[in-house]
N, C-alpha and C positions, 0 to 999 in steps of 0.2 A: 504494500500500500504506500502510496505517495503521501507527501505532506499535504497536498491540496485535497486529496481524497479524505485524509484524516480530518482536516478542517471542515469539510462538507459533512462528514458523519457527525462530528461534534456539534455543528450548527443545526443539523436535523434533530439531534437528540435534545438540544436546548429548546428548539422550537416546539417539539413534541411535549416536553415538560411544561413549557409556558402555556400551551393549549390545555393540558390536563389541569393545571392550576386554575386557569380561567373557568373551566367547566365546574370545578369544585367550588369556586367562589360564587358562581351563579346559583349552583345547587344550594349552597349555604344561605345565600340571600333569599331564595325562594322559601326555604325552610323557616328562616327567621320571620319573614313576612307572614307565613301561614300561622306560626305560633302567636305572633302579635295579633293577628286577626281573630284567632280563636279566643285568646284572653280577653280581647275587647268585647266580643260577643257574649262571653260568660259574664263579664262585669255589667254590661248593659242589660242582659237578661235578669241578673240578680236584682238590679234596681227596678226593673219592670215588675217583678214578682212581689217584692217587698215594698210596702207603702211606709215611707219614713215621714212622720209628722214632726215638724220643728217646734210647734207650740200647740197646747190644748186650749180650746175656747173656755172662757170663764163661765161659771154657773151652768154647766151642761153635764149630762150623763153620757159617758163614753161607752159605746157598745162595739163589740168585736164581731163583725160578720166574717164569713170565711173568705170573702173577697176584698172587703174594705172595712176599716175601722171608721165608725161614724158616731155622731153625737146628737143627742136630743137637747135642743136649746130650751131655756126657761120660758120662751114664748110659745112653745109647742111645735116649732119648726125643727127640721132635721138638717144636719150639715155633714158633708163629706168633701174632702179635697178643696175646701174654700167655697163650695157652691151650696146654697141653702135651698131646701125643698119643703113644700107644704105638707106632704103626705108620706107615710110609711105604709106600703101595701104588701100584704102577704097573699100571694096568688098560688093556689094549689090545683093540681089536676094530673091527668095522665097523658103523656104524649103518645102519638100513634104508635102502636105495637110495643109499648114500653111495659116492662114488668114491675116498674116502681111508680109511686106517686111522687111527683116533684113539687116542691114548694120554693117559689122564687120570692125573695124579699127585695123590693125596689124602694128607693127613695125617689119621690116623684113630685112634679108640679102638675101632673095630670091627675084628675080625681079618681079615675079608674083605668085599669089595664086588663085586657082580656087574657086568659091563660095562653091562647095561641100567640098573642103579641109578646107575652112574657117569655115563652120558651124560644121563640124566634130571635128576639132581641138579646137573649142570653148568649148569643154566639152560635146557635144551632142552625141558623139560616145562612145560606151562602149569598143571599141577597142583602146588600148593605142598606137597602131602603127599609128593611125590617128593623133596623137598629134605631135606638132612641138617640136624639141629640143630648149632649151632656146637660144642657139646661132643662130638658124635659124629664129625664129619669136616668137613674143609675142602679145597676144590680149590685147589691151589697152582700147578699147571701143566697145560697142555693142548697137545699137539703133534699135528699132522695130517701124515700121510705119504702121498704119492701112491703107489698100488700099480701095478705094471706089469701090462699086459694079459696075461691068461693064457687061451688058447683052451680049455684043459682044464676051466676053470671057467665057461664060457659056457653058460647054460641052453639046452636044446633042447626043442622041442615034442614 
């Protein structure tokens, strides 16, 4: 092998090594970005699930719903997340083909909400037009109760 040939081989080896280093750097950057995105999603999800209150209203009874903590004010109104509602509605019924009775607890500025409106607005409808605006109503609790089997209510052909 000649000196020129040796230099070319060394040059090729260095170029190959530099390419491999660049590949690993790109792979490491992609891994780092993926980890950061995952951590960000976890933190955002944590804050979406847990409701952090900075201060409690005065002269109010605080109630813990399964979805939101809300308060009953001394004037008889209800409050959650800084929004005041006139009514606290408990709406019970059985959804189509359900084996349980569902009770939805809404704080509302609407005097009444039908059971169908309640379950659809609870997030069980894919149509966002079925959801309530925050100023109209908010779901604070949802309880499902298993119903005992009753032969008298079994459909017959």
